[in-house]
C-alpha positions, 0 to 999 in steps of 0.5 A: 416094448412090444411085450408090454404093448401086447399085456396092455391090450390084454388088460383092456380086453379083460376089463371090458370082458368083466364089465359086460353083462352075464350071458345068460340065455335071455341075453342070447336070445335077445342078441338073435331077436330081429333087430326091426321086429315089433315086439308089441301088439296095437289092437287098433292097428290090427283092428283096422287091419282086418277090416280093410282086408274084410272085403277082399278082391272078390273072385271074378268068376262070381260076378261074371257067373252072376252075369253082371259082366260078359266076356269073350275071351277064353280064359279071363272069362272062366265065370261065365262059361264054367270052362275050368276049375282055373280062378275057382279055388278057394283061397285058404291064405286070404281067409285063414292068414289074413284075416282069422289068424289076425283075429287070432292074435288081436282077440289074445292081445285084449284084455279079459275086460274088453268086453265090447272089442271081444264081441266085436272080434267075434262077429267078424270071425264069424263074418269071415267064416261064413264066407269061407263056408259058403264058397267051400262047404266043410272046412276046418273050424273048432280045430282051426288056428290051434298050432300053438297047442299042437293041432297041425292037422285041423279036421274039417268040420260040417258046415251045418255044425259051422252054421249053428256055431256062428248063429251062437257066436252071433248072439252072444256077442250082440248081447255082450255089446253095451254102448257105455263101455270102451270099444275101438275108436280110431281104428274102427273104419265102420262105425267110429267106435258106435257099439250100438251099430255094431249091435245092428251088424251082428243081428243083420248077419244073423238074419243073413245066416238064418235064412241061408237055412230056409230050405235046409232047416225051416224050423231052424231058420225061423227061430234064428230069424226071429231072435235077429228081427227081435234083436234089431236089423239095420234100417237107414243108410247111417248103418251101413258098414262101409270102408271109405277111400279116398284116391290116395297113396295107400287108400285106394279102393282095391276092387276098383284098382283091380277092375281098372287095371284088368279091362278099363285103363283107358276109355273105349276100344281098348278093353282087352279083357272083354268085361262088358256088362251082361245082357242079362243084367242091363236087359233087367235094369233097361226093362224095368226104367230102373234110375240105377242103369244111368248110375252105373252104366256108360257106353263109350262113343267116339265123336267123330272118326278118330276123335276122342271117346266120350261116356254116354249114360243115357238109358236108351244107348245102354246094352249087354253083351251076350255071354260066352262069345268065346275068343270072339270080339264082335264086330260092335264091341264098342257099343255095349255097355261098361262101368261108369267111371262113378263105378271104377273110381279108386275112391268109390266106397266098398259096402259091406252090408247094409239096410237093402240086404237087411229089408229085403230079408225081413221082406222074405220072412214076412211072406214066409209067415216068420214075422209080424212086425212088418208086411212083406211089401212095406220091407220090400219098398224100404229095401228098394229105396235103401238100394238106390239112395245108397249110391250117393255115397259114391263121388260124382264121376264125369257124366254119373252121379249116384244122387237118385230122387225120390220122385224117381224111387217113387216112379219106379215102385209105382211101375214095378209094384210089390205083388203082395197077392202072388204065390210065395214062390213068385214073391220069392223071386221078386225078393231075390231079384232085386236083392241081385240088383241092390247088391251089385258088387257083393259077389259073394252074398250074390252068388250064395243068395242065388244058390240058395233061392235060384234067383234071379234066372240066369241064362245058361251059357254052354259050349263044347268042352266046358267042364259043367256042362253050361251050369253055373258051379255051385261051390269052390274047389278046396285048395290043392295044397291041403292035399300035402299038408293035411292030407287025410282030413281033406280027403275024409271031407271031399268024400263026405260031400260026394266028390273026389279030388280033381273030378268034373262034378265037384263044381256042381256039388252042392254045400250043406244049405243050398237045397232049393227043390228044383234046382241046381239049375234054375234058367230062363 
């Protein structure tokens, strides 16, 4: 009986084995594949992810360094005191892994006939690379993301070569965009598939990059500035590239969330990191009666002894804190201005690029004699209007509303007119100081533009022992991890740009286009 039972089991097993498919290499590979892996790519989803990563959380040292914010603490506030390399190292993962690699995968997933989509991918690639090279200088570009082709140690390309290629990429992409052909739709957080607006985005970015070369290569800059203006840049608030949030799970503004968690969790009295507005910023807004002051700034005032804190956005009470009160919390700390609830609202939008910047760039081009399409004054006035009306995109919160009326704007322009008769340098200062005001929140671009022009004029911040002598740094340090994975190219790039690894002067070494005469130090 026992023998028959064993024979039966063997017969069943043999039958089951016979019914199994052949054990080919392909079948074995399927067994080893992760059971929860996605085996296909959805381009719209990747595209959305790239757009969400585009603003990234700005390096806090930029906002402090551009003297929007002041701090009293030593370590968290490296930006306004230039204390160390902490916080001033390039995040290659954020650039290469999070966005550039996704753009590479997305481009490969698109068909050759998806001309509009491929063109937009190229535009976003240029946008990402320009931010990367602007803070780092020479970086892997032409050989980057070629690991599948065997390039595991990409060489670092010069910033000059990178810029010329980015401009070419933008021109070719903008010219290829055709509103009659399909594009991204539901995944397009900026424009919902409006290709004509992507074309304006491309030419506005081209204008930004072209003007970046104004000191390094004026003739090249002029040529590309004229190409961009002729192509058509942003002119109205409807052209703004932005990401909208709703303060719901999964749809919270990451920048304002970080600001709140780091400084402003509850109103008044417990601002432990010292994130008050800087005197440089607030004094400028107050001295010109800028209507944006009551939109973005408040002072928390206690309602009687032990009472609740109440936000006051009256311009008269706003005051900025002097930068770099090293480890010393002022006795009157609560009387200084900080971001309004409107600014740090989790549902606040993030603006990527818009007509305020475009018009200021056109104004500078006109002042330099590089365009006759408009006057510098006309473009400047249009920029000021856009820089103020764009705040209506922010939801009203507490005492602060982003709605600035036409009458308020008219009054501001009347009191602070564009001075067409001033010297070119004075006009460039007025234009680019206005850019600092209009682009509050876009730390990458304001930091880059300050290095190019020297404006706004910042306050020198110094104390014994800081690594830059009180001067604002000119670049970020390359990640030390590159020494481990790409040593030869990394060290060659450092040497080519005039500094060595971990030396104190690398934060003051300029990138290629940073050549304004009389700089790097332009202070009041």
